[in-house]
N, C-alpha and C positions, 0 to 999 in steps of 0.2 A: 535563446539558449544556445550554448556551445554544442559542439559535437558530443554525442553520447559515447561513453567509454565502457566497454564490457568489464564487469567486475566492480565498477564504481557506480554507474548509473543504471545498469541492468545486468541480468545474467540469464542464461538459458537453462530451464529446469529439465528434469529427466524425461519429460514428455515432449521436449522440443519447443516449449513456449517461452517467449521473452517475458521476464518478470522484472518490473521496475523496482528499484531499490528505494528505501525511505529517503535517502539523500536526494535522489532525482526528484521524488515527489515533493520534498520540502523546498527544493530550488524552484519547482514549478509554482508553488505558493498557494495551492487550494486543492480541496477534495473534488475530484471529477465526477464522483457518484457512481463509478463503475465497480467499486468493491475491490480495489487493488489489495493484494496480499499484504503489502508493507505500508498501508495507508497510515501516515503519521497524524491524520486529522480525525481519527476515531469514526471514520465513515460518515461524517456529518451531512453529506449530500446524497447518501444512498437511501432510497425510499424503504420504508417499513413494508413487510417484515424482514426483508433481506438485511437491513442494518443490524437488527438484533441478532440474527443468525451469525453474521460475520463477527460481531463484537464478542459473542459467547465463544465462538471458535478460536478467536485470537487469544482469549484468556486461557482456554483449555490448552493451547499450544505454548503458553508461557510468554506470549508477546505482550499481553496486558495493555496498559495505557502508555503508549509510546509517543503521545502528543508532545511536540516541542514548539508550540506556537509562540 
């Protein structure tokens, strides 16, 4: 993978954490199972019950099914 570019591959949230973008995650090519905020793979490798919690939260926040496999 090439150098990560702020605003394209990641951003820093209000709490100072680095958040990976869906573009970066798509380029990586798989769900890592960590429950990334912008996971384009519908949290497929996140274990239950965390997967269901994250899926419900993303729908409530309007992110819905953003899978682009």
